Structure formats: C-alpha cells, structure tokens
VMD Tcl script that draws the C-alpha trace (Angstrom):
set ca {
  {16.78 72.99 112.69}
  {14.96 75.67 110.92}
  {12.33 78.16 112.02}
  {10.55 80.92 110.81}
  {12.78 84.33 111.99}
  {10.23 86.79 111.20}
  {7.58 84.29 113.45}
  {9.97 85.91 116.57}
  {9.34 89.39 115.27}
  {5.37 88.98 115.30}
  {5.54 87.63 118.69}
  {7.55 90.75 119.49}
  {5.65 93.63 120.87}
  {6.55 96.84 119.60}
  {6.76 98.57 123.33}
  {8.89 96.41 126.13}
  {6.91 96.99 129.28}
  {9.60 95.00 131.37}
  {12.31 97.62 132.07}
  {15.26 95.76 132.47}
  {14.90 94.40 128.68}
  {13.69 97.90 127.67}
  {17.02 99.26 128.90}
  {19.07 96.10 127.32}
  {17.27 96.89 124.27}
  {17.74 100.65 124.30}
  {21.53 99.57 124.81}
  {21.72 97.31 121.76}
  {20.02 98.88 119.41}
  {22.49 101.97 119.29}
  {25.51 100.07 119.44}
  {24.51 97.37 116.69}
  {23.13 100.12 114.62}
  {19.66 99.21 114.27}
  {16.27 99.64 115.28}
  {15.24 98.78 118.74}
  {12.56 96.25 117.22}
  {15.54 95.03 114.94}
  {17.23 94.45 118.11}
  {15.26 92.54 120.06}
  {14.38 90.38 116.96}
  {18.04 89.45 116.54}
  {18.80 88.73 119.98}
  {15.63 86.44 120.30}
  {16.66 84.74 116.98}
  {20.21 84.19 117.83}
  {18.89 83.02 121.60}
  {17.01 80.25 119.62}
  {19.43 79.47 117.50}
  {21.95 79.22 120.60}
  {19.53 76.79 122.29}
  {18.75 74.58 119.17}
  {22.70 73.96 119.07}
  {22.92 73.41 122.61}
  {23.36 69.65 123.60}
  {22.16 68.99 127.10}
  {24.82 67.39 129.34}
  {24.07 63.99 130.04}
  {24.58 63.28 126.16}
  {28.15 65.48 126.38}
  {28.84 62.96 129.31}
  {27.73 59.51 127.56}
  {31.52 59.19 125.98}
  {33.15 59.99 129.06}
  {30.59 57.46 130.76}
  {30.91 54.60 128.26}
  {34.71 54.66 128.58}
  {34.78 54.65 132.33}
  {32.50 51.48 131.98}
  {35.06 49.89 129.45}
  {37.66 50.44 131.73}
  {39.33 47.19 133.82}
  {37.41 46.84 137.26}
  {39.41 46.45 140.54}
  {40.08 42.96 141.51}
  {40.22 41.67 137.87}
  {42.81 39.46 136.75}
  {45.49 41.57 135.24}
  {46.35 40.90 131.18}
  {50.05 39.79 131.09}
  {50.18 40.56 127.44}
  {49.16 43.92 127.86}
  {51.30 44.97 131.07}
  {54.36 43.41 129.06}
  {53.16 45.38 125.93}
  {53.56 48.13 127.88}
  {56.57 47.86 129.76}
  {58.41 46.65 126.64}
  {59.11 42.88 128.13}
  {59.26 40.06 125.54}
}
mol new
graphics top color blue
foreach p $ca { graphics top sphere $p radius 0.5 }
foreach p [lrange $ca 0 end-1] q [lrange $ca 1 end] { graphics top cylinder $p $q radius 0.2 }
display resetview
C-alpha cells in the first residue's frame, strides 16, 4: 500500500500545541539528528506504515481456528488405521 509521504508533512503544523507531543518531538529530533518537523514527519510516516502492515487479530487467528475445526470431534468413531499407524502396529 503506497501513500504520499509528503501529504503527512502538509498535515503537520510547524508548531505542536499538545505538550506531550511537543516534548516527544523535542527529544526525538536531536537524537535522530533531524529538525523537529522532519522528526515528526518521519514518526507519522512510520506509524502509518506500521498500521498498513498490521494484520487484524481475527485474520491472524483464522488458520488456528480452521485447524481446530478440522480436528476429530469427541465421541466420533476412532480411525483404526490411523491409530495403528501411530502405534506401529501392522
């Protein structure tokens, strides 16, 4: 999934009024050796990338649920050939 990286930059105002976000940007910028605006832009781009690659839990669990559904149900007749194969009996 592609998106315009610089569209995020156009959405970010040069002055961040939310204090926690402002302090975080102030700490990130010198650590990454970037301007504050570039640090915020990169953080937003990274977050959008991470969200785009995130697989919903229901989708991640579907293979496990399918395997459970395919397992033999209790109370069904046992498969003698399968049991003999597991135990090594002819």
